[in-house]
C-alpha positions as CSV (number, residue, x, y, z in Angstrom):
1,M,11.1,-7.7,16.3
2,E,7.3,-7.6,16.6
3,K,5.2,-9.4,13.8
4,I,2.7,-7.1,12.5
5,I,1.4,-9.2,9.7
6,S,1.7,-12.9,9.3
7,V,0.1,-15.1,6.3
8,K,0.3,-18.8,6.6
9,N,-0.8,-21.4,4.1
10,L,-3.0,-19.0,2.3
11,Y,-5.1,-20.2,-0.8
12,V,-7.3,-17.8,-2.8
13,K,-9.7,-19.0,-5.5
14,L,-11.9,-16.6,-7.6
15,K,-14.6,-18.1,-10.0
16,N,-13.1,-21.6,-9.4
17,R,-9.7,-20.4,-10.5
18,E,-6.8,-20.8,-7.9
19,I,-5.2,-17.2,-7.6
20,L,-3.0,-17.6,-4.7
21,N,-1.2,-20.9,-3.8
22,D,0.2,-21.5,-0.3
23,I,1.5,-18.0,0.6
24,N,3.7,-17.8,3.6
25,F,5.3,-14.9,4.9
26,D,5.7,-12.4,8.1
27,I,6.2,-8.8,8.1
28,E,7.8,-7.1,11.2
29,N,7.1,-3.7,12.8
30,G,8.7,-1.0,10.7
31,E,9.7,-2.9,7.8
32,S,9.3,-1.8,4.2
33,V,8.3,-4.9,2.3
34,V,7.5,-5.0,-1.4
35,I,5.6,-7.8,-3.3
36,V,6.7,-7.5,-6.9
37,G,5.8,-9.5,-9.8
38,P,4.3,-9.4,-13.4
39,S,0.8,-8.3,-14.0
40,G,-1.8,-10.7,-13.3
41,C,0.3,-12.8,-10.9
42,G,-1.8,-12.1,-7.9
43,K,-0.2,-9.3,-6.0
44,T,-3.3,-7.0,-5.6
45,V,-5.1,-9.9,-4.8
46,L,-2.9,-10.7,-1.8
47,I,-3.3,-7.3,-0.3
48,K,-7.1,-7.2,-0.9
49,T,-7.3,-10.6,0.6
50,I,-5.1,-9.4,3.8
51,L,-7.4,-6.3,4.0
52,G,-10.6,-8.6,3.9
53,I,-11.9,-7.3,0.6
54,I,-11.5,-10.7,-1.0
55,K,-12.3,-13.9,1.0
56,K,-9.8,-16.6,1.1
57,Y,-10.6,-20.2,1.2
58,R,-7.8,-21.6,3.1
59,G,-5.1,-20.5,5.4
60,E,-4.7,-17.9,8.2
61,I,-4.0,-14.1,8.4
62,Y,-2.7,-12.5,11.6
63,I,-2.6,-8.5,11.9
64,F,-1.3,-7.2,15.1
65,G,-1.0,-10.8,16.2
66,K,-4.7,-11.5,16.0
67,N,-6.2,-14.1,13.8
68,V,-8.5,-12.0,11.7
69,D,-10.9,-15.1,11.1
70,V,-11.9,-15.0,14.8
71,L,-12.3,-11.3,15.4
72,T,-15.6,-9.4,16.1
73,E,-16.8,-6.8,14.0
74,E,-15.6,-4.4,16.5
75,G,-12.2,-6.0,16.9
76,M,-11.8,-5.9,12.9
77,K,-12.8,-2.1,13.2
78,E,-10.0,-1.4,15.6
79,I,-7.4,-3.1,13.2
80,K,-8.6,-1.1,10.1
81,E,-8.4,2.0,11.9
82,K,-4.4,1.3,12.3
83,I,-4.2,0.7,8.5
84,G,-3.9,3.1,5.7
85,V,-4.5,2.2,1.9
86,V,-3.3,4.0,-1.1
87,F,-5.1,2.4,-4.0
88,Q,-3.7,2.2,-7.6
89,N,-6.4,4.6,-9.0
90,S,-6.3,7.0,-6.1
91,A,-10.0,6.2,-5.7
92,L,-10.9,9.6,-4.7
93,F,-14.6,10.8,-4.3
94,D,-15.5,12.9,-7.5
95,S,-18.1,14.9,-5.7
96,L,-16.0,15.9,-2.8
97,T,-13.4,18.6,-2.3
98,V,-9.6,17.4,-2.0
99,W,-9.8,18.3,1.7
100,E,-13.1,16.4,2.1
101,N,-11.4,13.4,0.4
102,V,-8.5,13.7,2.8
103,G,-10.7,14.3,6.0
104,F,-13.4,11.9,4.9
105,Y,-12.8,9.6,8.2
106,Y,-12.9,12.3,10.7
107,L,-15.9,13.9,8.7
108,Y,-18.0,10.8,8.9
109,H,-16.6,8.8,11.6
110,T,-15.9,11.3,14.3
111,N,-17.4,14.4,15.9
112,K,-14.8,16.8,14.8
113,S,-15.9,19.8,13.2
114,K,-15.6,20.9,9.6
115,D,-13.3,23.5,10.3
116,E,-11.1,21.4,12.3
117,V,-11.0,18.6,9.9
118,K,-10.1,20.9,7.1
119,K,-7.3,22.5,9.0
120,F,-5.8,19.0,9.6
121,A,-6.3,18.2,6.2
122,I,-4.6,21.3,4.8
123,E,-1.5,20.5,7.4
124,I,-1.0,16.9,5.9
125,L,-1.5,18.2,2.4
126,K,1.3,20.9,2.8
127,S,3.4,18.3,4.5
128,L,3.2,16.2,1.1
129,G,4.3,19.3,-0.9
130,L,1.0,20.4,-2.0
131,E,-0.3,24.0,-2.0
132,E,-3.0,25.1,0.6
133,N,-5.1,26.3,-2.4
134,V,-5.4,22.4,-3.6
135,A,-7.5,21.9,-0.5
136,D,-10.6,23.4,-2.1
137,M,-10.1,21.9,-5.6
138,M,-12.1,19.2,-7.1
139,P,-10.3,15.8,-8.0
140,E,-10.9,16.3,-11.7
141,E,-8.7,19.4,-11.5
142,L,-5.7,17.4,-10.2
143,S,-3.0,15.8,-12.2
144,G,-2.0,12.1,-11.6
145,G,0.7,12.9,-9.3
146,M,-1.4,15.4,-7.3
147,K,-4.2,12.7,-6.9
148,K,-1.6,10.2,-5.7
149,R,-0.3,12.6,-3.1
150,V,-4.0,13.4,-2.1
151,S,-4.6,9.7,-1.5
152,I,-1.6,9.5,0.6
153,A,-2.6,12.2,2.6
154,R,-6.2,10.6,3.2
155,A,-4.4,7.4,4.0
156,L,-1.9,9.2,6.6
157,I,-4.7,11.2,8.3
158,S,-5.5,8.5,10.8
159,K,-1.8,8.1,11.7
160,P,-1.7,4.6,10.6
161,Q,0.8,2.1,11.8
162,I,0.6,0.2,8.4
163,I,0.2,1.5,4.9
164,F,-0.5,-0.5,2.1
165,Y,0.4,1.0,-1.5
166,D,-1.2,-0.6,-4.5
167,E,0.9,0.2,-7.7
168,P,1.7,3.6,-6.5
169,T,3.6,4.8,-9.7
170,T,1.5,3.2,-12.5
171,G,0.6,5.6,-15.1
172,L,2.8,8.5,-13.9
173,D,5.8,10.1,-16.0
174,P,9.3,9.3,-14.8
175,I,9.9,12.6,-12.9
176,T,6.5,12.3,-11.3
177,S,7.3,8.5,-10.4
178,E,10.7,9.7,-9.0
179,N,9.2,12.4,-6.7
180,L,6.6,9.9,-5.5
181,T,9.3,7.4,-4.8
182,Q,11.1,9.8,-2.7
183,L,7.9,10.8,-0.9
184,I,7.1,7.2,0.2
185,K,10.7,6.8,1.5
186,K,10.1,10.0,3.5
187,I,6.8,9.1,5.0
188,H,8.2,5.6,5.9
189,N,11.2,7.1,7.9
190,N,9.3,10.3,9.5
191,Y,6.2,8.3,10.4
192,N,7.9,5.0,11.2
193,T,5.1,3.0,9.4
194,T,5.0,-0.6,8.2
195,D,4.8,-0.6,4.5
196,I,3.6,-3.0,2.2
197,T,3.9,-2.0,-1.6
198,V,2.5,-4.0,-4.5
199,T,4.4,-3.1,-7.8
200,H,5.5,-4.5,-11.1
201,D,8.1,-2.1,-11.0
202,V,11.5,-3.5,-9.9
203,K,13.1,0.0,-9.8
204,L,10.4,1.2,-7.4
205,A,10.9,-2.1,-5.5
206,S,14.8,-1.8,-5.2
207,R,14.3,1.9,-3.9
208,I,12.0,1.6,-1.2
209,G,11.8,-2.2,-0.3
210,K,14.1,-3.4,2.6
211,R,12.7,-7.0,1.7
212,L,11.2,-8.0,-1.6
213,I,8.8,-10.9,-2.1
214,L,8.6,-12.0,-5.8
215,I,5.2,-13.5,-6.6
216,D,4.7,-15.4,-10.1
217,E,1.6,-17.4,-10.9
218,G,0.2,-17.1,-7.6
219,K,3.1,-18.3,-5.7
220,I,6.1,-16.8,-4.0
221,V,9.2,-18.0,-5.9
222,E,11.9,-15.8,-4.2
223,S,12.3,-13.6,-1.2
224,G,15.3,-11.3,0.1
225,T,16.7,-7.9,-0.3
226,Y,17.1,-6.4,-3.9
227,E,20.9,-7.2,-3.5
228,E,20.4,-10.7,-2.9
229,L,17.6,-11.1,-5.7
230,R,20.2,-9.3,-8.2
231,E,22.9,-11.9,-7.3
232,K,20.8,-15.1,-7.2
233,S,17.5,-14.8,-9.3
234,N,17.1,-15.8,-12.8
235,H,13.6,-14.6,-12.8
236,P,12.8,-12.6,-16.0
237,I,11.3,-9.7,-14.1
238,I,14.7,-9.3,-12.1
239,R,17.1,-9.8,-14.6
240,S,15.4,-7.4,-17.2
241,Y,16.0,-4.8,-14.6
242,V,19.5,-5.7,-13.8
243,E,20.4,-5.7,-17.7
244,M,18.9,-2.2,-17.8
245,E,21.3,-1.2,-14.7
246,E,24.2,-2.5,-16.5
C-alpha cells in the first residue's frame, strides 16, 4: 500500500517544554487512523505539526512521499489543496453565510462564479443531511451539530484525499455525536478518503478507526486495532471504556 503520511523521529517543543517525543508512524492510502489519548497529551499539537501550523524542532514529515521541509511554497500549496481539515471549534467565519463558508476556497482561490460556487456548496450540504435553506443562514443561527456538518462540507468541497478531524464530537450531545460518527464513516467509505482523527473519546475511536495510535505525555505508548488494544492495553483511557462496555 502507498504511504500517504510518514512521521519519523518527530520532536516538538513549545515554550521550551517538550510536547512530542520521538513520534514515529506511517499512514497508508485509504486508512482511517485515530490518534487517541487523554487531554493535553499532545494529540492536537501532532496534527498541527503535520499541517505545518506548528514548527517541529527535530524529525521528518513526509506527505504523499514528499519531505515537507524541502518543498517550495508552490509544492506545499499543492499538497495542502489535497487536504481537508475539520477543526474542533468548527472555525466558521461569523461574517459569512453558510454557503460562503463552505465555498470559501473556490470563492477566493478560483475564478468560479458565485452562483456556481453556491450551487456546489448546496449540493454538498444536502449530501451531509442539511436542508437547502441552511445555505443562506449565518453560523450563529446553527446548532453545534449543524456547525460540525458545515465544517465538514467546507473540508470536502475541494475533494481532498486526506481529511483531519480534530476532536469532532467534543461538546455534542450523545445523539448528535452518534449521528456525526455515522457521517464520518459514510464520508470515508463514499469518498475513499484517508482519515486522521484526533480524540480522547475511545468510543468514537473504536467506531471509526481501523487503527488506533495511543499517545500519552507526548509519546506513542501503544498502536493497533481497537480489538488488539482492548485485549492487551492496561492504559487507563482504554480500560475505562472497556469497563463501560462490560
